[in-house]
BAPA-612140 format. One record per atom (N, C-alpha, C): atom name; x, y, z. Coordinates in steps of 0.2 Angstrom, whole numbers, plus 2048, in hexadecimal, padded with zeros to 3 digits. Atoms other than C-alpha are relative to their C-alpha. Layout:
[CA, [X, Y, Z]]
...
//
This chain:
[N, [7FD, 805, 7FC]]
[CA, [637, F01, B13]]
[C, [802, 804, 806]]
[N, [7FE, 7FD, 7F9]]
[CA, [63A, F05, B26]]
[C, [806, 7FD, 802]]
[N, [7F9, 802, 7FF]]
[CA, [64C, F05, B2A]]
[C, [802, 803, 807]]
[N, [7FD, 7FE, 7FA]]
[CA, [654, F06, B3B]]
[C, [808, 800, 800]]
[N, [7F9, 800, 7FF]]
[CA, [666, F0C, B3E]]
[C, [802, 800, 807]]
[N, [7FD, 801, 7F9]]
[CA, [670, F07, B4D]]
[C, [807, 802, 7FF]]
[N, [7F9, 7FE, 802]]
[CA, [680, F11, B4C]]
[C, [802, 806, 805]]
[N, [7FF, 7FB, 7FB]]
[CA, [689, F1B, B5A]]
[C, [805, 806, 7FD]]
[N, [7FC, 7FB, 803]]
[CA, [694, F26, B4E]]
[C, [7FB, 804, 7FC]]
[N, [805, 7FB, 804]]
[CA, [689, F35, B48]]
[C, [802, 801, 7F9]]
[N, [7FE, 7FF, 807]]
[CA, [693, F38, B39]]
[C, [7FF, 7FA, 7FB]]
[N, [801, 806, 804]]
[CA, [692, F26, B33]]
[C, [7F8, 7FF, 7FF]]
[N, [807, 800, 801]]
[CA, [67F, F26, B37]]
[C, [7FD, 804, 7FB]]
[N, [803, 7FB, 805]]
[CA, [67C, F35, B2D]]
[C, [802, 7FE, 7F9]]
[N, [7FE, 802, 807]]
[CA, [686, F2F, B1E]]
[C, [7FC, 7FA, 7FE]]
[N, [804, 806, 802]]
[CA, [67D, F1E, B1E]]
[C, [7F8, 802, 7FE]]
[N, [806, 7FE, 801]]
[CA, [66C, F27, B1F]]
[C, [800, 804, 7F9]]
[N, [800, 7FD, 807]]
[CA, [671, F32, B10]]
[C, [800, 7FB, 7FA]]
[N, [7FF, 805, 805]]
[CA, [677, F23, B06]]
[C, [7F9, 7FC, 7FF]]
[N, [806, 804, 801]]
[CA, [667, F19, B09]]
[C, [7FA, 804, 7FD]]
[N, [806, 7FC, 803]]
[CA, [65B, F28, B05]]
[C, [802, 801, 7F9]]
[N, [7FE, 800, 807]]
[CA, [665, F2A, AF5]]
[C, [7FF, 7FA, 7FC]]
[N, [801, 806, 804]]
[CA, [664, F18, AF0]]
[C, [7F9, 7FE, 7FF]]
[N, [807, 802, 7FF]]
[CA, [652, F15, AF5]]
[C, [7FB, 805, 803]]
[N, [805, 7FA, 7FE]]
[CA, [645, F23, AF7]]
[C, [7FA, 7FD, 804]]
[N, [805, 803, 7FD]]
[CA, [639, F16, AFE]]
[C, [802, 7FF, 807]]
[N, [7FE, 801, 7F9]]
[CA, [643, F14, B0E]]
[C, [7FE, 805, 805]]
[N, [802, 7FB, 7FB]]
[CA, [63D, F1C, B1E]]
[C, [805, 7FE, 806]]
[N, [7FC, 801, 7FA]]
[CA, [64A, F1E, B2C]]
[C, [7FC, 800, 806]]
[N, [804, 800, 7FB]]
[CA, [640, F19, B3B]]
[C, [803, 803, 807]]
[N, [7FD, 7FD, 7FA]]
[CA, [64D, F1E, B48]]
[C, [808, 7FE, 7FF]]
[N, [7F9, 801, 7FF]]
[CA, [660, F1F, B4B]]
[C, [802, 7FF, 807]]
[N, [7FF, 802, 7F9]]
[CA, [666, F17, B5B]]
[C, [808, 800, 801]]
[N, [7F9, 800, 7FF]]
[CA, [678, F18, B63]]
[C, [802, 7FC, 805]]
[N, [7FE, 804, 7FA]]
[CA, [678, F0C, B71]]
[C, [7FC, 7F9, 801]]
[N, [804, 807, 7FE]]
[CA, [673, EFA, B77]]
[C, [7FA, 802, 804]]
[N, [805, 7FE, 7FC]]
[CA, [668, F02, B84]]
[C, [7FA, 803, 7FC]]
[N, [805, 7FD, 804]]
[CA, [65F, F0D, B78]]
[C, [7FC, 7FB, 7FB]]
[N, [802, 805, 805]]
[CA, [65D, EFF, B6B]]
[C, [7FB, 7FB, 804]]
[N, [805, 805, 7FD]]
[CA, [655, EF3, B78]]
[C, [7FA, 804, 802]]
[N, [806, 7FC, 7FE]]
[CA, [649, F01, B7E]]
[C, [7FC, 800, 7F9]]
[N, [804, 7FF, 806]]
[CA, [644, F04, B6C]]
[C, [7FD, 7F9, 7FD]]
[N, [803, 807, 803]]
[CA, [641, EF1, B67]]
[C, [7FA, 7FE, 805]]
[N, [806, 801, 7FB]]
[CA, [636, EF0, B77]]
[C, [7FA, 804, 7FF]]
[N, [805, 7FB, 800]]
[CA, [62C, EFF, B72]]
[C, [7FC, 800, 7F9]]
[N, [802, 800, 806]]
[CA, [62A, EFE, B5F]]
[C, [800, 7FA, 7FC]]
[N, [800, 806, 804]]
[CA, [626, EF2, B51]]
[C, [806, 7FF, 7FC]]
[N, [7FA, 800, 804]]
[CA, [635, EEB, B48]]
[C, [800, 803, 7FA]]
[N, [800, 7FE, 806]]
[CA, [63B, EF3, B39]]
[C, [801, 7FB, 7FB]]
[N, [7FF, 805, 805]]
[CA, [63E, EEA, B28]]
[C, [807, 7FF, 7FF]]
[N, [7F8, 801, 801]]
[CA, [651, EED, B28]]
[C, [803, 804, 805]]
[N, [7FC, 7FD, 7FB]]
[CA, [65E, EF1, B35]]
[C, [807, 801, 7FE]]
[N, [7F9, 7FF, 801]]
[CA, [66F, EF9, B32]]
[C, [803, 800, 807]]
[N, [7FE, 800, 7F9]]
[CA, [679, EF5, B42]]
[C, [807, 800, 800]]
[N, [7F9, 800, 7FE]]
[CA, [68A, EFA, B48]]
[C, [802, 7FA, 805]]
[N, [7FF, 805, 7FB]]
[CA, [693, EEC, B52]]
[C, [802, 803, 806]]
[N, [7FE, 7FC, 7FA]]
[CA, [69B, EF8, B5F]]
[C, [7FC, 806, 801]]
[N, [804, 7FA, 7FE]]
[CA, [68F, F04, B67]]
[C, [803, 804, 806]]
[N, [7FE, 7FC, 7FB]]
[CA, [691, F11, B74]]
[C, [801, 7FD, 807]]
[N, [800, 803, 7F9]]
[CA, [68E, F06, B83]]
[C, [801, 7F8, 7FF]]
[N, [7FF, 807, 801]]
[CA, [693, EF5, B7C]]
[C, [7FF, 7FD, 7F9]]
[N, [800, 803, 807]]
[CA, [692, EE8, B6E]]
[C, [7F8, 7FF, 7FE]]
[N, [807, 801, 802]]
[CA, [682, EE7, B64]]
[C, [7FD, 7F9, 801]]
[N, [802, 806, 7FF]]
[CA, [681, ED5, B67]]
[C, [7FC, 7FF, 807]]
[N, [804, 800, 7F9]]
[CA, [67B, ED9, B79]]
[C, [7F9, 801, 7FF]]
[N, [807, 7FF, 801]]
[CA, [66B, EDF, B71]]
[C, [7FC, 7FA, 7FF]]
[N, [804, 807, 802]]
[CA, [666, ECD, B6B]]
[C, [7FF, 7FC, 807]]
[N, [800, 804, 7FA]]
[CA, [669, EC7, B7D]]
[C, [7FA, 803, 804]]
[N, [805, 7FD, 7FB]]
[CA, [65B, ED3, B84]]
[C, [7F9, 801, 7FC]]
[N, [806, 800, 803]]
[CA, [64E, ED4, B76]]
[C, [800, 7FC, 7FA]]
[N, [801, 804, 806]]
[CA, [648, ECA, B67]]
[C, [800, 805, 7FA]]
[N, [800, 7FB, 805]]
[CA, [64D, ED4, B57]]
[C, [7FD, 7FC, 7F9]]
[N, [803, 803, 805]]
[CA, [641, ECF, B49]]
[C, [801, 804, 7F9]]
[N, [7FF, 7FC, 806]]
[CA, [649, ED7, B3A]]
[C, [807, 7FE, 7FD]]
[N, [7F9, 801, 803]]
[CA, [658, ED3, B2E]]
[C, [805, 806, 802]]
[N, [7FB, 7FB, 7FE]]
[CA, [668, EDC, B32]]
[C, [806, 801, 7FB]]
[N, [7FA, 7FF, 803]]
[CA, [676, EE4, B28]]
[C, [805, 803, 805]]
[N, [7FB, 7FE, 7FB]]
[CA, [685, EE6, B33]]
[C, [805, 805, 7FD]]
[N, [7FB, 7FC, 802]]
[CA, [691, EF4, B32]]
[C, [806, 800, 805]]
[N, [7FB, 802, 7FB]]
[CA, [6A2, EF3, B3A]]
[C, [807, 804, 7FD]]
[N, [7F9, 7FD, 802]]
[CA, [6B4, EFB, B3A]]
[C, [805, 7FA, 801]]
[N, [7FB, 806, 800]]
[CA, [6BC, EE9, B3B]]
[C, [804, 800, 7FA]]
[N, [7FC, 800, 806]]
[CA, [6CA, EE5, B2F]]
[C, [7FD, 7FB, 7FB]]
[N, [803, 804, 805]]
[CA, [6C7, EDC, B1F]]
[C, [800, 7F8, 801]]
[N, [800, 807, 7FE]]
[CA, [6CC, ECB, B26]]
[C, [7FA, 7FE, 804]]
[N, [806, 801, 7FC]]
[CA, [6BE, ECC, B33]]
[C, [7FA, 800, 7FB]]
[N, [806, 7FF, 805]]
[CA, [6B2, ED2, B25]]
[C, [7FF, 7FA, 7FC]]
[N, [801, 806, 804]]
[CA, [6B5, EC3, B1A]]
[C, [7FD, 7FA, 805]]
[N, [802, 806, 7FC]]
[CA, [6B2, EB7, B29]]
[C, [7F8, 801, 801]]
[N, [807, 7FF, 7FE]]
[CA, [6A1, EBF, B2C]]
[C, [7FB, 800, 7F9]]
[N, [804, 800, 806]]
[CA, [69B, EBE, B1A]]
[C, [7FB, 7FA, 7FF]]
[N, [804, 806, 801]]
[CA, [694, EAC, B1B]]
[C, [7F9, 801, 803]]
[N, [807, 800, 7FE]]
[CA, [681, EAB, B1B]]
[C, [7FE, 807, 803]]
[N, [803, 7FA, 7FE]]
[CA, [67F, EBD, B1F]]
[C, [7FD, 805, 7FB]]
[N, [802, 7FC, 805]]
[CA, [676, ECB, B17]]
[C, [806, 804, 7FD]]
[N, [7FA, 7FD, 802]]
[CA, [686, ED5, B17]]
[C, [803, 804, 806]]
[N, [7FC, 7FC, 7FB]]
[CA, [693, EDE, B21]]
[C, [803, 806, 7FC]]
[N, [7FD, 7FA, 803]]
[CA, [698, EF0, B1C]]
[C, [805, 803, 804]]
[N, [7FA, 7FD, 7FD]]
[CA, [6A9, EF7, B20]]
[C, [800, 807, 800]]
[N, [7FF, 7F8, 800]]
[CA, [6AA, F09, B26]]
[C, [806, 802, 7FD]]
[N, [806, 7FC, 802]]
[CA, [6AA, F15, B1E]]
[C, [7FC, 7FC, 7FA]]
[N, [804, 804, 804]]
[CA, [69C, F0D, B14]]
[C, [800, 804, 7F9]]
[N, [800, 7FD, 807]]
[CA, [69D, F10, B01]]
[C, [7F9, 7FE, 7FD]]
[N, [806, 801, 803]]
[CA, [68E, F10, AF5]]
[C, [7FF, 7FA, 7FD]]
[N, [801, 806, 804]]
[CA, [692, F01, AEB]]
[C, [7FF, 7FA, 805]]
[N, [801, 805, 7FB]]
[CA, [693, EF6, AFB]]
[C, [7F9, 800, 802]]
[N, [807, 7FF, 7FD]]
[CA, [683, EFD, B01]]
[C, [7FB, 7FD, 7FB]]
[N, [805, 803, 806]]
[CA, [67A, EF9, AF0]]
[C, [800, 7F9, 800]]
[N, [800, 808, 800]]
[CA, [680, EE7, AF1]]
[C, [7FD, 7FD, 806]]
[N, [803, 803, 7F9]]
[CA, [67B, EE5, B03]]
[C, [7F8, 800, 7FF]]
[N, [808, 7FF, 800]]
[CA, [669, EEC, AFF]]
[C, [7FD, 7FB, 7FA]]
[N, [802, 805, 805]]
[CA, [668, EE0, AEF]]
[C, [800, 7FA, 803]]
[N, [800, 807, 7FD]]
[CA, [66C, ED1, AFA]]
[C, [7FA, 800, 805]]
[N, [806, 800, 7FB]]
[CA, [65F, ED7, B07]]
[C, [7F9, 7FF, 7FC]]
[N, [807, 801, 804]]
[CA, [651, ED8, AF9]]
[C, [800, 7F9, 7FD]]
[N, [800, 807, 803]]
[CA, [656, EC7, AF2]]
[C, [7FE, 7FB, 806]]
[N, [801, 805, 7FB]]
[CA, [653, EBF, B03]]
[C, [7F8, 800, 802]]
[N, [807, 800, 7FF]]
[CA, [641, EBA, B07]]
[C, [7FE, 7FE, 808]]
[N, [802, 803, 7F9]]
[CA, [641, EB0, B18]]
[C, [804, 804, 805]]
[N, [7FD, 7FB, 7FB]]
[CA, [646, EBF, B24]]
[C, [802, 7FC, 806]]
[N, [7FF, 802, 7F9]]
[CA, [645, EB5, B34]]
[C, [806, 7FB, 7FF]]
[N, [7FB, 805, 801]]
[CA, [650, EA7, B2D]]
[C, [807, 803, 7FF]]
[N, [7FA, 7FD, 801]]
[CA, [65D, EB3, B27]]
[C, [803, 803, 806]]
[N, [7FE, 7FD, 7FA]]
[CA, [65E, EBC, B37]]
[C, [803, 7FB, 805]]
[N, [7FD, 805, 7FC]]
[CA, [661, EAC, B41]]
[C, [807, 7FE, 7FE]]
[N, [7F9, 802, 803]]
[CA, [66F, EA7, B35]]
[C, [805, 805, 801]]
[N, [7FB, 7FB, 7FF]]
[CA, [677, EB7, B36]]
[C, [803, 800, 808]]
[N, [7FE, 7FF, 7F9]]
[CA, [677, EB8, B49]]
[C, [804, 7FA, 802]]
[N, [7FC, 806, 7FE]]
[CA, [67D, EA6, B4B]]
[C, [807, 800, 7FD]]
[N, [7FA, 800, 804]]
[CA, [68B, EA8, B3E]]
[C, [805, 806, 803]]
[N, [7FC, 7FB, 7FE]]
[CA, [691, EB9, B44]]
[C, [801, 800, 808]]
[N, [7FF, 801, 7F9]]
[CA, [68F, EB6, B57]]
[C, [805, 7FB, 801]]
[N, [7FB, 804, 7FF]]
[CA, [69A, EA7, B55]]
[C, [807, 802, 7FE]]
[N, [7FA, 7FD, 802]]
[CA, [6A7, EB0, B4B]]
[C, [803, 805, 804]]
[N, [7FE, 7FA, 7FC]]
[CA, [6A7, EBF, B56]]
[C, [803, 7FD, 806]]
[N, [7FD, 803, 7FA]]
[CA, [6AA, EB4, B65]]
[C, [807, 7FE, 7FF]]
[N, [7FA, 803, 802]]
[CA, [6B8, EAB, B5D]]
[C, [806, 806, 7FF]]
[N, [7FC, 7FA, 801]]
[CA, [6C0, EBC, B58]]
[C, [802, 804, 806]]
[N, [7FF, 7FC, 7FA]]
[CA, [6BE, EC5, B68]]
[C, [801, 7FD, 806]]
[N, [7FF, 803, 7FA]]
[CA, [6C0, EB8, B75]]
[C, [807, 801, 803]]
[N, [7F9, 7FE, 7FD]]
[CA, [6CE, EBD, B81]]
[C, [800, 7FB, 806]]
[N, [7FE, 804, 7FA]]
[CA, [6D6, EB2, B8E]]
[C, [804, 804, 805]]
[N, [7FC, 7FD, 7FB]]
[CA, [6DD, EB7, B9F]]
[C, [808, 800, 7FE]]
[N, [7F9, 800, 801]]
[CA, [6EF, EBD, B9E]]
[C, [803, 800, 807]]
[N, [7FD, 800, 7F9]]
[CA, [6F2, EBF, BB1]]
[C, [7FB, 7FF, 805]]
[N, [804, 801, 7FA]]
[CA, [6EB, EBB, BC2]]
[C, [802, 804, 806]]
[N, [7FE, 7FC, 7FA]]
[CA, [6EB, EC7, BD1]]
[C, [7FF, 7FB, 806]]
[N, [7FF, 804, 7FA]]
[CA, [6F0, EBE, BE1]]
[C, [801, 805, 806]]
[N, [7FE, 7FC, 7FA]]
[CA, [6F1, EC5, BF3]]
[C, [806, 7FC, 804]]
[N, [7FA, 802, 7FC]]
[CA, [702, EC3, BFC]]
[C, [801, 805, 806]]
[N, [800, 7FC, 7FA]]
[CA, [700, EC9, C0E]]
[C, [7FC, 806, 7FF]]
[N, [804, 7FA, 801]]
[CA, [6FA, EDB, C0C]]
[C, [801, 803, 7F9]]
[N, [7FF, 7FD, 807]]
[CA, [6FF, EDD, BFA]]
[C, [7FC, 7FC, 7FB]]
[N, [803, 803, 805]]
[CA, [6F7, ED9, BEA]]
[C, [805, 7FF, 7FA]]
[N, [7FB, 801, 805]]
[CA, [702, ED1, BDD]]
[C, [7FD, 7FC, 7FA]]
[N, [803, 803, 806]]
[CA, [6FF, ECA, BCB]]
[C, [805, 7FA, 7FE]]
[N, [7FC, 805, 803]]
[CA, [705, EBA, BC3]]
[C, [7FE, 7FF, 7F8]]
[N, [802, 801, 807]]
[CA, [706, EB9, BB0]]
[C, [7FE, 7F8, 7FF]]
[N, [802, 806, 802]]
[CA, [6FD, EAA, BA9]]
[C, [806, 7FB, 7FD]]
[N, [7FA, 804, 802]]
[CA, [70D, EA5, BA0]]
[C, [805, 7FD, 805]]
[N, [7FB, 803, 7FB]]
[CA, [716, EA2, BB0]]
[C, [7FC, 7FB, 804]]
[N, [803, 806, 7FC]]
[CA, [709, E95, BB6]]
[C, [801, 7FA, 7FD]]
[N, [7FF, 807, 802]]
[CA, [70D, E83, BB5]]
[C, [7FA, 7FC, 800]]
[N, [807, 804, 800]]
[CA, [6FC, E7C, BBA]]
[C, [7FC, 803, 806]]
[N, [804, 7FE, 7FB]]
[CA, [6ED, E7F, BC4]]
[C, [7FD, 7F9, 803]]
[N, [803, 806, 7FD]]
[CA, [6E6, E73, BD1]]
[C, [7FB, 802, 806]]
[N, [805, 7FF, 7FA]]
[CA, [6D8, E71, BDE]]
[C, [801, 7FB, 805]]
[N, [7FF, 805, 7FA]]
[CA, [6DA, E6A, BEF]]
[C, [7FB, 803, 806]]
[N, [805, 7FF, 7FA]]
[CA, [6CC, E6A, BFD]]
[C, [7FC, 807, 7FE]]
[N, [804, 7FA, 802]]
[CA, [6C2, E77, BF3]]
[C, [803, 806, 7FF]]
[N, [7FC, 7FA, 801]]
[CA, [6D0, E83, BF1]]
[C, [804, 7FF, 7FA]]
[N, [7FC, 800, 807]]
[CA, [6D8, E87, BE0]]
[C, [807, 803, 801]]
[N, [7F9, 7FD, 800]]
[CA, [6EB, E8A, BDE]]
[C, [803, 800, 7F9]]
[N, [7FC, 800, 806]]
[CA, [6F7, E8E, BD1]]
[C, [807, 7FF, 802]]
[N, [7F9, 801, 7FF]]
[CA, [709, E88, BD0]]
[C, [804, 804, 7FA]]
[N, [7FC, 7FC, 805]]
[CA, [715, E94, BC8]]
[C, [807, 7FD, 7FE]]
[N, [7F9, 803, 802]]
[CA, [726, E91, BBF]]
[C, [805, 7FF, 806]]
[N, [7FB, 801, 7FB]]
[CA, [72F, E93, BCF]]
[C, [7FD, 7FC, 806]]
[N, [803, 805, 7FB]]
[CA, [724, E86, BD8]]
[C, [7FD, 803, 806]]
[N, [804, 7FD, 7FA]]
[CA, [71B, E92, BE3]]
[C, [7F9, 7FF, 7FF]]
[N, [807, 802, 800]]
[CA, [709, E8E, BE7]]
[C, [7FC, 807, 802]]
[N, [804, 7FA, 7FE]]
[CA, [6FC, E9C, BE7]]
[C, [7F8, 7FF, 7FF]]
[N, [808, 801, 800]]
[CA, [6E9, E9C, BEB]]
[C, [7FD, 805, 7FB]]
[N, [804, 7FC, 805]]
[CA, [6DD, EA2, BDD]]
[C, [7F9, 800, 802]]
[N, [808, 800, 7FF]]
[CA, [6CB, EA8, BDF]]
[C, [7FC, 7FE, 7FA]]
[N, [804, 803, 806]]
[CA, [6C5, E9D, BD1]]
[C, [800, 7F9, 801]]
[N, [800, 807, 801]]
[CA, [6BF, E8C, BCF]]
[C, [803, 7FD, 7FA]]
[N, [7FD, 803, 806]]
[CA, [6C7, E80, BC3]]
[C, [7FB, 801, 7FA]]
[N, [805, 7FF, 805]]
[CA, [6B7, E81, BB9]]
[C, [800, 807, 7FD]]
[N, [7FF, 7F9, 802]]
[CA, [6B9, E94, BB8]]
[C, [806, 800, 7FC]]
[N, [7F9, 800, 804]]
[CA, [6CB, E92, BB3]]
[C, [800, 7FD, 7F9]]
[N, [800, 804, 806]]
[CA, [6C7, E86, BA6]]
[C, [7FD, 804, 7FA]]
[N, [803, 7FB, 805]]
[CA, [6BD, E94, B9D]]
[C, [805, 806, 7FF]]
[N, [7FC, 7FA, 800]]
[CA, [6CA, EA2, BA1]]
[C, [807, 7FF, 7FD]]
[N, [7FA, 801, 803]]
[CA, [6DA, E9B, B9B]]
[C, [800, 7FD, 7F9]]
[N, [7FF, 802, 807]]
[CA, [6E0, E98, B89]]
[C, [800, 7F8, 7FF]]
[N, [800, 807, 801]]
[CA, [6DB, E86, B84]]
[C, [806, 7FD, 7FC]]
[N, [7FA, 803, 804]]
[CA, [6EA, E85, B78]]
[C, [806, 7FF, 805]]
[N, [7FA, 800, 7FC]]
[CA, [6F6, E87, B87]]
[C, [7FE, 7FC, 806]]
[N, [802, 804, 7FA]]
[CA, [6EC, E7E, B95]]
[C, [7FB, 7FB, 7FF]]
[N, [805, 806, 801]]
[CA, [6E2, E6E, B96]]
[C, [7FE, 7FE, 807]]
[N, [803, 803, 7FA]]
[CA, [6D6, E68, BA4]]
[C, [801, 7F8, 7FF]]
[N, [7FF, 807, 800]]
[CA, [6DC, E56, BA7]]
[C, [7FC, 7FC, 804]]
[N, [804, 804, 7FC]]
[CA, [6D1, E51, BB5]]
[C, [7FC, 805, 805]]
[N, [804, 7FB, 7FC]]
[CA, [6C6, E59, BC3]]
[C, [805, 804, 804]]
[N, [7FB, 7FD, 7FC]]
[CA, [6D6, E5E, BCC]]
[C, [805, 805, 7FD]]
[N, [7FA, 7FC, 803]]
[CA, [6E2, E65, BC0]]
[C, [7FE, 803, 7F9]]
[N, [7FF, 7FD, 807]]
[CA, [6E4, E71, BB1]]
[C, [807, 801, 7FF]]
[N, [7F9, 7FF, 801]]
[CA, [6F5, E70, BAA]]
[C, [802, 804, 7FA]]
[N, [7FD, 7FC, 805]]
[CA, [700, E7B, B9F]]
[C, [804, 7FB, 7FB]]
[N, [7FC, 804, 805]]
[CA, [708, E73, B8F]]
[C, [807, 800, 802]]
[N, [7F9, 7FF, 7FE]]
[CA, [718, E7A, B96]]
[C, [802, 7FC, 806]]
[N, [7FE, 803, 7FA]]
[CA, [717, E71, BA6]]
[C, [801, 7F8, 800]]
[N, [800, 807, 801]]
[CA, [717, E5F, B9F]]
[C, [807, 7FE, 7FE]]
[N, [7FA, 803, 801]]
[CA, [727, E55, BA0]]
[C, [800, 7FA, 7FC]]
[N, [801, 807, 802]]
[CA, [721, E44, B9C]]
[C, [7F8, 7FE, 800]]
[N, [806, 803, 800]]
[CA, [711, E3B, B97]]
[C, [800, 7F9, 800]]
[N, [7FE, 807, 7FF]]
[CA, [710, E29, B9C]]
[C, [7F9, 7FC, 800]]
[N, [806, 804, 800]]
[CA, [703, E1C, B98]]
[C, [7FE, 7FD, 807]]
[N, [802, 802, 7F9]]
[CA, [6F9, E17, BA8]]
[C, [7FA, 7FB, 7FF]]
[N, [805, 805, 800]]
[CA, [6EC, E0A, BAD]]
[C, [7F9, 803, 7FE]]
[N, [807, 7FF, 802]]
[CA, [6DA, E0A, BA7]]
[C, [800, 805, 7FA]]
[N, [800, 7FC, 806]]
[CA, [6DF, E13, B96]]
[C, [801, 808, 802]]
[N, [7FF, 7F9, 7FE]]
[CA, [6E4, E23, BA0]]
[C, [808, 802, 7FF]]
[N, [7F9, 7FE, 801]]
[CA, [6F4, E2D, B9F]]
[C, [802, 803, 807]]
[N, [7FD, 7FD, 7FA]]
[CA, [700, E33, BAD]]
[C, [805, 805, 7FE]]
[N, [7FC, 7FB, 802]]
[CA, [709, E43, BAC]]
[C, [805, 802, 805]]
[N, [7FB, 7FD, 7FC]]
[CA, [719, E49, BB3]]
[C, [801, 807, 7FF]]
[N, [800, 7F8, 801]]
[CA, [719, E5C, BB6]]
[C, [806, 803, 803]]
[N, [7F9, 7FD, 7FE]]
[CA, [728, E67, BB8]]
[C, [800, 803, 808]]
[N, [800, 7FD, 7FA]]
[CA, [722, E70, BC8]]
[C, [7FC, 7FC, 805]]
[N, [804, 804, 7FC]]
[CA, [719, E61, BD0]]
[C, [804, 7FA, 803]]
[N, [7FD, 806, 7FD]]
[CA, [71E, E54, BDD]]
[C, [7FB, 7FB, 800]]
[N, [806, 805, 800]]
[CA, [70D, E4B, BDA]]
[C, [801, 7FB, 7FB]]
[N, [7FF, 806, 804]]
[CA, [710, E3A, BD3]]
[C, [7FA, 7FD, 7FD]]
[N, [806, 802, 802]]
[CA, [6FE, E38, BD0]]
[C, [7FB, 805, 7FC]]
[N, [804, 7FB, 805]]
[CA, [6F9, E45, BC2]]
[C, [7FE, 7FC, 7FA]]
[N, [802, 804, 804]]
[CA, [6EE, E3B, BB8]]
[C, [7FB, 803, 7FB]]
[N, [805, 7FE, 805]]
[CA, [6E4, E3F, BA8]]
[C, [7FA, 7FB, 800]]
[N, [806, 804, 7FF]]
[CA, [6D2, E39, BAB]]
[C, [7FF, 7FC, 7F9]]
[N, [801, 804, 806]]
[CA, [6CD, E2B, B9E]]
[C, [7FC, 804, 7FB]]
[N, [805, 7FC, 805]]
[CA, [6BF, E36, B97]]
[C, [803, 806, 7FD]]
[N, [7FD, 7FA, 802]]
[CA, [6CB, E44, B94]]
[C, [807, 7FE, 7FC]]
[N, [7F9, 802, 803]]
[CA, [6DA, E3A, B8C]]
[C, [800, 802, 7F9]]
[N, [7FF, 7FE, 807]]
[CA, [6D5, E3C, B7A]]
[C, [800, 807, 7FE]]
[N, [7FF, 7F8, 801]]
[CA, [6D2, E4F, B7B]]
[C, [807, 802, 802]]
[N, [7FA, 7FE, 7FE]]
[CA, [6E2, E50, B84]]
[C, [805, 7FE, 7FB]]
[N, [7FC, 802, 806]]
[CA, [6EB, E47, B76]]
[C, [800, 805, 7FB]]
[N, [801, 7FB, 805]]
[CA, [6E3, E52, B6A]]
[C, [803, 807, 801]]
[N, [7FD, 7FA, 7FE]]
[CA, [6E9, E61, B74]]
[C, [807, 800, 7FF]]
[N, [7F9, 801, 801]]
[CA, [6FB, E5B, B74]]
[C, [802, 800, 7F9]]
[N, [7FE, 801, 807]]
[CA, [6FB, E58, B61]]
[C, [7FE, 806, 7FC]]
[N, [802, 7FB, 804]]
[CA, [6F5, E69, B5C]]
[C, [806, 803, 7FC]]
//
């Protein structure tokens, strides 16, 4: 069996090779790679192996970047230093995840799973879909502050101090707790992806509001909602009709 190891820790790679050789003498280690760049070059040059052992965090980034650049036609057993909670989340529909330092019993079970699976391509696609989604949820980070220019100075605003964002004449502003207005170098569409959706809600094409900014929610015409905001004198802050249900769900979390 042709096996490829993608691991940036030399000691971990050596231990894994030793264990695999001990457990199955038919295994041939075709290579040991330590980075995303080296892995991409390898897959562009050689025929795919029959099995890959792949660390999640490599010397130059996440191993998931490899799949964005090349097609990997082999099943994968991932290795990771993440805690047990994350490991359990990754178990669904995967060949296996091995927690470092890898022990022999876990490796035997992982290899047994691999041998029992026949449809390699289907297995790999399921692994990537499940793990990619879970990794994104576990590692996604939202902005904690914004840098603004005040005269010749650069200052920062904590996201927790922002009441709402709004757009006017193609310029984006944020309003802080002290009712000050600041220009931001982002569009509302970009901000909608950058801020924590549990704390901010896009209510229409003009506004993204903080949960802490809302004083009152009032029924309005055409099945819409009208908001009264703490730091706003605008009497026409309206939740668009197509966003009303998602807004209510957001309030009811």
